[in-house]
C-alpha positions in Angstrom: 66.0 25.7 -10.7 69.1 26.5 -12.7 71.0 29.5 -12.2 74.0 31.1 -14.4 76.6 33.2 -12.3 78.3 35.4 -14.6 81.8 36.8 -13.4 83.4 39.6 -14.6 86.8 41.8 -13.8 89.0 44.3 -15.2 92.9 43.5 -16.5 93.8 45.0 -12.8 92.1 42.5 -10.8 92.6 39.3 -13.2 94.5 36.6 -11.1 96.9 36.2 -14.1 98.1 39.6 -13.3 96.9 40.3 -9.7 98.7 38.4 -7.1 95.8 38.6 -4.4 93.3 37.2 -6.9 95.6 34.6 -8.3 95.6 33.5 -4.3 92.1 33.6 -4.1 91.3 31.9 -7.5 93.9 29.1 -6.2 92.4 28.8 -3.0 88.5 28.7 -4.3 89.1 26.2 -7.2 89.2 23.2 -5.3 86.9 23.8 -3.2 84.0 25.0 -5.2 81.9 21.9 -5.0 82.1 21.2 -1.3 81.0 24.8 -0.9 78.0 24.8 -3.3 76.9 21.6 -1.6 76.6 23.1 1.4 74.7 25.4 0.2 72.3 23.3 -1.4 74.1 23.8 -4.8 75.1 21.6 -7.1 77.6 23.2 -10.0 76.7 22.0 -13.6 79.4 23.5 -15.3 81.9 26.5 -15.9 83.7 28.1 -18.7 86.2 30.9 -18.7 86.8 33.6 -21.3 90.4 34.5 -20.0 91.0 37.4 -22.8 87.4 38.9 -22.0 87.7 38.8 -18.1 84.6 37.0 -18.0 83.7 33.4 -16.3 80.2 31.5 -16.1 78.9 29.0 -13.8 75.6 27.2 -14.2 74.4 26.2 -10.7 71.4 24.2 -9.9 70.3 25.5 -6.4 66.8 25.6 -4.5 66.9 29.7 -4.7 68.8 32.8 -5.7 70.0 33.1 -1.9 71.8 29.8 -2.1 73.9 30.8 -5.1 74.7 34.3 -3.4 75.8 32.4 -0.2 78.1 30.3 -2.4 79.4 33.2 -4.3 80.3 34.8 -1.1 81.6 32.1 0.9 84.0 31.5 -2.4 85.3 35.1 -2.2 84.4 35.6 -5.9 82.9 38.8 -5.4 86.1 40.2 -3.9 87.6 40.0 -7.3 84.6 40.5 -9.7 81.6 41.5 -10.4 78.5 38.9 -10.3 75.4 38.9 -12.2 73.2 35.7 -11.0 70.4 35.2 -13.6 67.7 32.3 -13.3 67.7 30.3 -16.3 65.8 27.7 -17.9 66.8 24.7 -20.5 66.0 25.5 -24.1 63.6 22.2 -23.5 61.7 23.7 -20.6 61.5 27.1 -22.6 60.2 25.2 -25.6 57.3 23.0 -23.4 56.1 26.5 -21.8 55.9 27.9 -25.4 53.8 25.0 -26.8 51.4 24.9 -23.5 52.5 21.7 -22.1 
């Protein structure tokens, strides 16, 4: 199942302005895929809107708890508020609408 992880923070905890958050972000980035795999997840893509202090990650995971474990192990919640949403592709949604 796909999950959208939305991470938000304020200017005061932004890695661009906060040395502690910067060090956590630099430590997290190279190990994201490995940590995700250790929880049965696969990162499908990630995006950041720097001036909005928001990032999005799509993960394929067996369940939401695996996504949550990945987020915690990566320390993302130490400087972000995290929202995890189950999602489907547009094609999957259209197939369901058509009753197939």
